[in-house]
C-alpha positions, 0 to 999 in steps of 0.5 A: 557291834550291835546296830545303831538307828536313828527315828526320824520324826517322832509323832505317833509312828516315830515316837512308837517306833523308837521305843519299840526299836529301845526295846528289841534292845537296840541303841536309838536316837530320835531326831524332831524339828518341833522342840516341845515334843523333844521335850516332852518326850524326854520326859517320856511322856507323848503328844497322843493317847496310844495305850502302853507306849508311855509305858514303853517309853519310861523303860528306855528314855536316858534319864528316866530313873530305872531305864535301860538309857537306850533311848534318846533325842535330838534336834541335831542332823549331823548328830543322828547322821554320826550316829545311826547305821539305819535310819528310819524316816517316819515323819507325816504324808498328809493330803494336799490341801485343796487335792487329793493327793499326797503332801511329800513335803515333810519326807523331802525336807527330812531327806535333805536335812540328813543327805549331807551329813552322811559320810559312811555308809548307811541304810535309810529306811522309809515307813512314811505312807508314800505314791508309788515311784517317791522311793525310785525318786528319793534313792536317786536323790540320796546317792547325789547329795550324801558324801558316801555317795552309792553307799548311802542306800535306800530301802522301804519297810512300810507301818501297819500301825493300827491306833489303840494298838500300836505297841503290840503291832510293832513289837509283834506285827502281823507282817513286816515288808521290805522294799530293797535293792541290794542284799546287804539292805536286806540283812540288815532288816532282817538283823532289826527284826530278829526278833519278832521273825524268830516269834513267826511274823513273816518277812515279805521282801520285793521292790521298792514300788510293791513295798510302797503300793502295800500299805495303799492296798491294805487300806483301800481293801479295808475301805471297800469292806466297810463302805461294802456293809454300809452299803448294805445297811443302805439296802436292809433301810430300805428293804426292812432287812437287818445289816447285823444278822446279814453281816454275821450270816456273810461273816461266816463264809471263810473267803469274806471273813468277819472283821470290818462288817460291822455297818455304821457311819463309816470310817475316819482318822488321819489314814484311812481317807487320805490314803484311798484319795492319794492312792486315787490320785497317784494311779491318775497320774500313772496313766490307771485311773480306771483301775481305782474308779471304785474307791471313789465310790467307796469314798462317797459311801463312807462320807454319805452314812454322816449326813444319814446319821443326821437325818436319822437324828432329825426324824428321831426327834419328829422330823422338823428342825434341830432347833432348841433341842438337845442331843447328846454325843457319846463319842468324839475320836474316829476310833475307840483306844486313841485321842485322835478326832482327825476325820472323825465321823463322831464330831462331824454329826455332832458338828452338822447337827450344831450348825442346824440350832441343835444344843450338842453335848459331847463326851468321849473318854480319852478325846475331849481336849481334841475335840475342844481345840478343833470344834470349840463351839459345841458343848462338852461334858465330863460324863457320859451321865452329865451328856445325857441329862436332859437330852432329847436324843442320844447318839452314839457314835464311837464304840468305846468299851465305857459305853458298852457297859453304861446303864440303860437304866440310869441313863433313862433316868437322865434323859428327857426322852429316851431314844438311843441311836446307835452309830456303831451297831455295837451296843445291845438292843434289848438290854436297852429296850428292856430299860424302856429306850426306843434303840434304833440302829443304821440298816435294822429294824426298829423293833 
């Protein structure tokens, strides 16, 4: 008999994991406590934009014509417990309000709701990003509060999804990490991931603390790399160097590599900033805070970039005030191929300029609705051309492919002033300059 899987929490991570498990051939039951989410998913719809996810749901959600019927959804904990051999916990772990630490209340609530219904052998697998040490505590809780006792076992299997590539990352992961305490748990997880492992995905078996540390360590390294090149951009600005050429030159070194070396207005989103802050907070609790003091500087460099972009825009407008000046902002999401505007550097810059009296008009291919909800007082346009109409300065702040394919001459006709500030170092300076634009990017010479 093949394994049956439940996925608890059907947000971004859970919905993707549930659909991918069905694609791998398992019978899957997704559980959530929000009726609207369940109702949407039952229709094969998702509450966020993620390339390929709706197609995957349509292939497997029961009740949709032509689907495999392997994926269903429920709000009933008893049904989920009775259904699943393996229960994946995929709930959110946001930053606590007013502090750096991670809010574990959703994970704790999921365990508390599931445990009393586990009457037979079951494996509960955490995928959420949690502070190191959480798995130990949750494993003990599970044994104590499940009728199955020691037969209700915990494992930790961190997720490494990149927004915009989540489906690909789940079906063809670059590594699978499992923190386990028994051969049975390892065997079950090898069965779950048999297909990607057969395709060559490395399967790394660790203890609980290491499995919990992998995601935060990886995110801290990426954040460090991004803030490093942004710090180099600040030095290039002062020394009149070119950070793009600098990045190209050091990127040829295999030990460094080219990825994440594009200077700009820094990182945002729902993971990187919160994860490095929670990591610092947890290290402090463990008495190892000195090991991660460098992350405070990484965070500080990153946040500073946003203010520097605002100052660059002010300079471009003659160095005085934004009052009455029209500013076009291309991009609202924290990265392309996503509709996620959480802690978006682009929206943060747009908001700061607006607060200082600028008339800001934003356009984004997918993030307009979410941006409007977060910043209702900004202006919004239906296209890049419309956003740029009458603008005194244009800010390119999210590197969507659509923006790379814009016609600088056509946009120049619409703008009041042909001044472009590329906050992502992603556009072709020559192309824009040939069309009569003054092109500026952080850490690069002006001409």
